[in-house]
C-alpha positions as CSV (number, residue, x, y, z in Angstrom):
1,X,0.1,0.0,0.1
2,X,1.2,3.6,-1.0
3,X,1.6,6.0,2.1
4,X,-0.3,9.2,2.5
5,X,1.0,11.8,0.1
6,X,3.4,14.7,1.1
7,X,1.5,16.8,3.6
8,X,-1.7,15.2,2.8
9,X,-2.3,13.5,6.3
10,X,-4.3,15.2,9.0
11,X,-2.7,18.8,10.2
12,X,-2.0,17.3,13.6
13,X,0.5,15.1,11.9
14,X,2.3,18.2,10.3
15,X,2.2,20.2,13.2
16,X,3.4,17.3,15.4
17,X,6.3,16.5,13.2
18,X,7.3,20.1,13.1
19,X,7.2,21.1,16.6
20,X,8.8,18.0,18.1
21,X,11.8,17.7,15.6
22,X,12.9,21.6,15.9
23,X,13.4,24.0,18.9
24,X,10.5,26.1,17.5
25,X,8.9,28.8,19.6
26,X,5.2,28.3,20.7
27,X,3.1,30.4,18.1
28,X,0.7,33.0,19.1
29,X,-1.2,34.4,15.9
30,X,-3.4,37.0,15.6
31,X,-5.5,38.5,12.6
32,X,-3.5,40.8,10.4
33,X,-5.2,44.2,10.2
34,X,-7.8,45.1,7.4
35,X,-7.9,42.0,5.3
36,X,-9.3,42.6,1.7
37,X,-13.0,41.8,1.4
38,X,-14.5,41.0,-1.9
39,X,-17.5,43.0,-2.9
40,X,-19.5,40.1,-4.0
41,X,-22.5,39.5,-1.8
42,X,-21.5,36.4,0.1
43,X,-24.8,34.8,0.6
44,X,-25.8,35.2,-2.7
45,X,-22.7,33.7,-4.1
46,X,-22.9,30.8,-2.4
47,X,-26.5,30.2,-3.1
48,X,-25.6,30.7,-6.7
49,X,-22.9,28.0,-6.6
50,X,-25.0,25.4,-4.8
51,X,-28.0,25.9,-7.1
52,X,-26.3,26.8,-10.4
53,X,-27.2,23.2,-11.9
54,X,-31.1,22.9,-11.4
55,X,-30.8,19.2,-12.5
56,X,-28.1,18.5,-10.0
57,X,-28.2,16.5,-6.9
58,X,-26.1,18.7,-4.3
59,X,-25.4,17.1,-0.9
60,X,-24.4,19.9,1.7
61,X,-21.9,18.4,4.4
62,X,-20.9,20.3,7.3
63,X,-17.2,20.6,7.9
64,X,-15.3,21.5,11.1
65,X,-11.5,22.6,11.8
66,X,-10.3,21.3,15.2
67,X,-6.5,21.1,16.3
68,X,-6.2,17.9,14.2
69,X,-7.3,19.2,10.7
70,X,-10.5,19.4,8.7
71,X,-13.1,16.6,9.5
72,X,-16.6,15.6,8.6
73,X,-19.3,13.4,10.0
74,X,-20.7,10.6,8.0
75,X,-23.2,8.0,9.1
76,X,-22.5,4.4,8.2
77,X,-24.8,1.3,8.7
78,X,-28.3,0.2,9.6
79,X,-29.3,1.9,11.9
80,X,-26.7,4.5,11.2
81,X,-23.6,5.0,13.5
82,X,-22.2,8.6,13.2
83,X,-18.4,8.9,13.0
84,X,-15.9,11.8,12.4
85,X,-13.4,11.7,9.4
86,X,-10.3,13.6,8.7
87,X,-10.6,14.7,5.0
88,X,-7.6,13.6,2.8
89,X,-7.5,14.5,-0.8
90,X,-4.4,12.7,-1.4
91,X,-5.3,9.1,-0.5
92,X,-8.4,7.1,-1.4
93,X,-9.2,4.6,1.2
94,X,-12.1,5.6,3.5
95,X,-11.9,3.8,7.0
96,X,-13.3,4.2,10.6
97,X,-12.0,2.9,13.9
98,X,-13.7,-0.1,14.5
99,X,-14.2,-2.7,17.2
100,X,-15.3,-6.1,17.7
101,X,-18.0,-7.8,19.8
102,X,-15.5,-8.4,22.5
103,X,-13.9,-5.0,22.5
104,X,-16.8,-2.8,22.0
105,X,-18.3,-0.9,24.9
106,X,-18.4,2.3,26.9
107,X,-14.7,1.9,27.8
108,X,-13.7,2.9,24.4
109,X,-11.6,6.3,24.3
110,X,-13.1,7.4,21.1
111,X,-16.1,6.7,19.0
112,X,-16.0,3.6,16.9
113,X,-18.1,1.6,14.3
114,X,-19.5,-1.9,15.8
115,X,-20.3,-4.1,12.8
116,X,-22.4,-6.2,14.9
117,X,-24.9,-3.5,15.5
118,X,-25.5,-3.0,11.8
119,X,-27.9,-5.2,9.8
120,X,-26.2,-3.9,6.3
121,X,-22.5,-4.9,7.1
122,X,-21.1,-7.2,4.4
123,X,-17.5,-8.6,5.2
124,X,-15.9,-8.3,1.7
125,X,-15.2,-11.5,-0.2
126,X,-12.1,-12.5,-2.4
127,X,-14.5,-12.8,-5.3
128,X,-16.0,-9.3,-4.9
129,X,-14.6,-7.1,-7.6
130,X,-13.9,-4.4,-5.0
131,X,-11.2,-6.5,-3.3
132,X,-9.1,-6.0,-6.6
133,X,-9.5,-2.2,-5.9
134,X,-7.0,-2.5,-3.4
135,X,-4.9,-5.7,-3.9
136,X,-4.9,-5.8,-7.7
137,X,-6.5,-8.1,-10.5
138,X,-4.6,-11.3,-9.2
139,X,-5.8,-11.2,-5.7
140,X,-7.9,-14.5,-6.6
141,X,-4.7,-16.2,-6.8
142,X,-3.8,-15.9,-3.2
143,X,-7.2,-15.0,-1.8
144,X,-9.6,-17.9,-0.7
145,X,-12.4,-16.7,1.2
146,X,-12.4,-13.1,2.5
147,X,-10.4,-10.2,1.1
148,X,-7.0,-9.8,2.8
149,X,-6.5,-7.3,5.6
150,X,-4.9,-4.0,4.6
151,X,-2.0,-2.1,6.0
152,X,-1.8,1.6,5.1
153,X,1.0,3.8,6.3
154,X,1.0,7.5,6.5
155,X,3.5,10.1,7.0
156,X,4.9,10.7,10.2
157,X,5.3,7.2,11.1
158,X,1.7,6.4,11.5
159,X,-0.3,3.5,10.3
160,X,-3.8,2.0,10.1
161,X,-4.7,-1.8,9.4
162,X,-7.8,-3.5,9.3
163,X,-10.4,-5.5,7.2
164,X,-12.5,-4.4,4.3
165,X,-16.5,-3.9,4.6
166,X,-19.3,-3.0,2.4
167,X,-21.7,-0.8,4.4
168,X,-24.5,1.8,3.8
169,X,-23.4,5.3,3.6
170,X,-26.3,7.4,4.7
171,X,-27.0,11.1,4.0
172,X,-30.2,12.9,4.5
173,X,-32.8,12.0,1.7
174,X,-30.1,9.8,0.0
175,X,-28.5,6.6,0.7
176,X,-25.4,4.7,-0.8
177,X,-25.5,1.1,-0.4
178,X,-22.6,-1.4,-0.6
179,X,-20.0,1.4,0.0
180,X,-16.4,0.0,0.4
181,X,-14.9,1.1,3.8
182,X,-12.1,0.0,5.9
183,X,-12.7,-1.3,9.5
184,X,-9.4,-0.4,11.2
185,X,-7.9,-1.1,14.5
186,X,-8.8,1.0,17.3
187,X,-5.3,1.0,18.9
188,X,-4.9,4.5,20.0
189,X,-1.1,4.5,19.7
190,X,-1.6,4.8,16.0
191,X,-2.2,8.4,16.2
192,X,-5.8,8.7,14.9
193,X,-8.6,9.5,16.9
194,X,-10.9,9.8,13.9
195,X,-11.1,7.7,10.6
196,X,-10.1,9.1,7.3
197,X,-12.2,10.1,4.3
198,X,-10.2,9.4,1.1
199,X,-11.0,12.0,-1.7
200,X,-8.1,10.8,-4.0
201,X,-8.4,9.5,-7.5
202,X,-8.7,5.7,-7.1
203,X,-11.7,3.7,-7.5
204,X,-12.2,3.2,-3.7
205,X,-12.1,6.9,-3.0
206,X,-15.3,8.5,-1.7
207,X,-15.9,10.7,-5.0
208,X,-15.5,7.5,-7.2
209,X,-17.9,5.4,-5.0
210,X,-20.5,8.2,-4.9
211,X,-20.1,9.0,-8.4
212,X,-19.5,12.6,-7.8
213,X,-19.1,14.9,-10.8
214,X,-17.7,17.7,-8.3
215,X,-16.7,18.3,-4.7
216,X,-16.3,21.8,-3.3
217,X,-15.8,23.8,-0.1
218,X,-15.5,27.2,1.4
219,X,-13.3,27.6,4.4
220,X,-14.3,29.9,7.1
221,X,-11.4,32.2,8.4
222,X,-9.2,30.5,11.0
223,X,-8.1,33.6,12.5
224,X,-6.9,34.1,15.0
225,X,-4.7,31.4,14.8
226,X,-4.1,30.7,18.4
227,X,-7.8,30.0,18.8
228,X,-8.9,28.0,15.9
229,X,-10.7,24.9,17.1
230,X,-14.1,23.8,16.2
231,X,-14.3,26.2,13.4
232,X,-17.3,25.3,11.1
233,X,-17.1,25.4,7.3
234,X,-19.0,23.8,4.2
235,X,-18.5,21.1,1.8
236,X,-20.7,20.4,-1.2
237,X,-20.8,17.0,-3.1
238,X,-22.4,17.1,-6.7
239,X,-23.6,13.6,-7.8
240,X,-25.4,14.4,-11.1
241,X,-24.4,17.8,-12.7
242,X,-26.5,17.5,-15.7
243,X,-24.7,20.3,-17.1
244,X,-22.0,19.1,-19.6
245,X,-19.2,21.3,-19.1
246,X,-20.7,24.3,-18.0
247,X,-18.5,26.5,-15.5
248,X,-19.8,27.6,-12.3
249,X,-20.6,31.4,-12.5
250,X,-18.1,33.6,-11.0
251,X,-15.3,31.0,-10.9
252,X,-11.8,31.1,-12.4
253,X,-10.7,27.8,-13.7
254,X,-7.4,26.0,-14.6
255,X,-6.8,22.3,-15.4
256,X,-6.3,19.3,-13.2
257,X,-4.0,16.6,-14.1
258,X,-2.1,13.6,-12.9
259,X,1.5,12.9,-12.5
260,X,2.5,10.8,-15.5
261,X,6.1,10.3,-14.6
262,X,6.0,8.9,-11.1
263,X,5.5,5.4,-10.5
264,X,4.8,5.6,-6.8
265,X,1.1,5.0,-6.4
266,X,0.7,8.3,-3.8
267,X,2.0,10.6,-6.1
268,X,-0.4,9.5,-8.8
269,X,-3.2,10.2,-6.2
270,X,-2.6,14.0,-6.4
271,X,-4.9,16.5,-8.1
272,X,-1.8,18.6,-9.8
273,X,-2.6,22.1,-10.9
274,X,-0.6,23.8,-13.8
275,X,0.9,26.9,-11.7
276,X,2.9,28.9,-14.2
277,X,4.2,32.0,-12.1
278,X,4.4,33.3,-8.5
279,X,4.3,37.0,-8.1
280,X,5.4,39.0,-4.9
281,X,3.9,42.3,-5.4
282,X,4.3,43.3,-9.2
283,X,7.5,41.3,-9.5
284,X,7.5,37.8,-11.1
285,X,9.5,35.4,-9.1
286,X,12.0,33.8,-11.6
287,X,11.5,30.0,-10.6
288,X,13.1,27.3,-12.7
289,X,10.5,25.6,-14.8
290,X,11.3,22.1,-13.6
291,X,9.7,23.0,-10.2
292,X,6.4,23.7,-11.9
293,X,5.9,20.4,-13.6
294,X,5.3,16.9,-11.7
295,X,8.5,15.0,-11.1
296,X,9.6,11.7,-10.9
297,X,9.8,9.5,-7.6
298,X,13.0,11.0,-6.2
299,X,12.6,14.6,-7.2
300,X,10.3,17.7,-6.0
301,X,7.9,19.1,-8.8
302,X,4.4,20.4,-9.7
303,X,1.8,22.0,-7.7
304,X,-1.2,20.6,-5.6
305,X,-4.1,22.4,-4.0
306,X,-4.5,20.6,-0.5
307,X,-7.2,20.8,1.8
308,X,-5.2,18.7,4.6
309,X,-2.3,20.9,4.9
310,X,-2.0,23.7,7.2
311,X,0.2,26.0,5.4
312,X,1.7,26.4,2.0
313,X,4.8,24.5,1.5
314,X,7.8,25.3,-1.2
315,X,10.9,23.2,-2.0
316,X,13.6,24.9,-0.7
317,X,14.8,26.5,-4.0
318,X,11.5,28.0,-4.7
319,X,11.2,28.9,-0.9
320,X,14.4,31.1,-1.2
321,X,13.6,32.8,-4.2
322,X,10.0,33.8,-2.8
323,X,11.1,34.7,0.6
324,X,14.1,36.9,-0.6
325,X,11.6,38.9,-2.7
326,X,9.6,39.5,0.4
327,X,12.7,40.6,2.3
328,X,13.8,42.9,-0.6
329,X,10.3,44.6,-0.8
330,X,9.9,45.0,3.0
331,X,13.3,46.3,3.6
332,X,11.8,49.1,5.7
333,X,11.2,46.6,8.4
334,X,13.5,45.1,10.8
335,X,14.0,41.4,10.2
336,X,13.3,39.3,13.2
337,X,16.1,36.9,12.3
338,X,16.4,35.5,15.9
339,X,13.1,34.2,16.1
340,X,13.0,30.6,15.7
341,X,10.0,29.4,13.5
342,X,9.5,27.4,10.2
343,X,7.9,30.6,8.7
344,X,10.0,33.1,7.0
345,X,10.7,36.1,6.6
346,X,9.5,37.4,10.0
347,X,9.6,41.1,10.8
348,X,9.5,43.1,14.0
349,X,6.3,45.2,13.6
350,X,5.2,47.2,16.6
351,X,1.3,47.7,17.4
352,X,1.6,51.3,16.4
353,X,2.6,50.2,12.8
354,X,-0.3,48.0,12.1
355,X,-2.3,50.5,10.1
356,X,0.7,51.3,8.0
357,X,1.9,47.7,7.2
358,X,2.7,47.5,3.6
359,X,3.0,44.0,2.6
360,X,3.4,42.9,-1.0
361,X,0.6,40.9,-2.6
362,X,1.2,37.0,-3.2
363,X,-0.2,35.9,-6.3
364,X,-0.4,32.6,-7.9
365,X,-1.0,32.7,-11.7
366,X,-2.2,29.4,-13.3
367,X,-2.3,27.9,-16.8
368,X,-5.1,29.7,-18.7
369,X,-4.3,33.0,-16.8
370,X,-6.4,32.3,-13.7
371,X,-4.7,34.4,-10.9
372,X,-5.3,33.4,-7.0
373,X,-4.6,37.0,-5.4
374,X,-4.3,36.2,-1.9
375,X,-5.6,38.4,0.8
376,X,-2.9,39.6,3.6
377,X,-4.8,37.5,6.1
378,X,-3.9,34.3,4.2
379,X,-0.3,34.7,4.2
380,X,1.0,37.2,6.6
381,X,0.2,36.9,10.4
382,X,1.5,37.9,13.7
383,X,3.2,35.0,15.7
384,X,3.9,37.2,18.5
385,X,2.6,40.7,19.6
386,X,5.5,42.5,17.9
387,X,6.6,39.8,15.2
388,X,4.8,38.9,11.8
389,X,5.5,36.4,9.4
390,X,4.9,35.3,5.7
391,X,3.1,31.9,6.4
392,X,5.1,29.6,4.0
393,X,7.6,27.1,4.9
394,X,10.2,24.7,3.5
395,X,12.2,21.6,4.8
396,X,14.7,23.1,7.1
397,X,17.8,20.8,7.5
398,X,15.9,17.6,6.1
399,X,13.7,17.6,9.2
400,X,10.5,16.6,7.1
401,X,10.0,13.0,6.6
402,X,9.9,13.4,2.7
403,X,12.3,13.6,0.1
404,X,10.4,14.2,-3.0
405,X,6.6,15.1,-4.1
406,X,5.0,18.4,-5.0
407,X,7.4,21.3,-5.0
408,X,4.5,23.7,-4.2
409,X,1.7,22.7,-1.7
410,X,-1.0,25.3,-1.3
411,X,-2.3,24.8,2.2
412,X,-5.6,25.5,3.6
413,X,-4.8,28.7,5.3
414,X,-4.1,30.2,2.2
415,X,-7.5,28.9,0.8
416,X,-9.6,30.3,3.5
417,X,-12.2,32.6,2.3
418,X,-12.1,31.1,-1.0
419,X,-14.7,29.1,-2.5
420,X,-12.8,25.9,-4.1
421,X,-14.5,23.6,-6.6
422,X,-13.0,20.3,-7.9
423,X,-14.6,19.7,-11.0
424,X,-14.0,15.9,-11.6
425,X,-16.0,15.5,-14.6
426,X,-14.2,18.4,-16.4
427,X,-11.0,17.7,-14.8
428,X,-10.4,21.3,-13.7
429,X,-10.2,23.3,-10.4
430,X,-12.3,26.3,-10.0
431,X,-11.9,29.1,-7.4
432,X,-13.3,32.5,-6.4
433,X,-12.4,34.8,-3.4
434,X,-15.2,34.8,-1.0
435,X,-16.2,35.5,2.5
436,X,-17.1,31.9,3.8
437,X,-20.0,31.3,6.3
């Protein structure tokens, strides 16, 4: 089994890795002053988005941000059992913490699924075609009765293992029977207190099994970042667009594509976008082209938009070029070079200067000309009362547990107050600046 892609596991895995492998300071973050607000009426915009196709079937799914990352609640079984799932757009298997008849009960430390209480549980057999989704077309040659147990490693040294079920996935007014789901060990030392909902490209992913033509989300602001638990946002699942290649009004689009040169399965899961330029203010940062295209298994290359990653990651060469341009354009501010953090550059800024902060714009330009012009709140934040940093980071001295993958990962902080649409039917990403509610 492939590991979860770089920075695509839950946010707590990233932060735990970062803060326990470096002598970093405790971050206290607050809202930068005067973030740009778009003029579009927020309620009407979101209403238009979710009703843009009159023949579509749109499922609205509440999403919450906790210390561990973005999660949704899903109902499995008959009668339904409600469980929480971290959202991972870089892996495909959906699984929940599971218990057996002997170890289910009130002593469990966190919610688990009990197959014995569901009349719709079906233990997956070898001859079921879904068994080959995880174990390949030759699984029948070594499988006799039930589909083999799975072991799925994640970045940061975490692993989940268990067996496969078919189960009812229940939404209000809509039921998806025979959904393939993993029933994982409840061992708390594996690092997971929830399940994982896989939104990747493979047949076992949640979008594939539900037949989604689109999934989209609008991330409510997490500011201030030192008090960012239980923040509610929204996802939408569209199961029948009926609209061909019609674009959602007011969205800018850029193509989605696969990594065609890597052989590692987890690199083939990613939804890559064709980033063409990065601007700091009016200056185009001269980034070597090789970092804009997906790379082979042993190199960094390409760009993904990742819901599961906390902040934007840039490969060291890219990071150096971008941060040096910020330093050049913010030369009037004193650098906080002694402040230990993964974010860079950082500056001493007194409260009296808040209204006069002049931070250059950070702009991502994609193939086709679409531009994501980030509001200042999405990339520049105070980490102490008198220190503010550009909220992007890189691998410092090889401390991150990866040596290849996307060269640029646009994280969820940078996506807050944007409507983001993964148009799977037309293989494109749509986005628009929007105050999310």
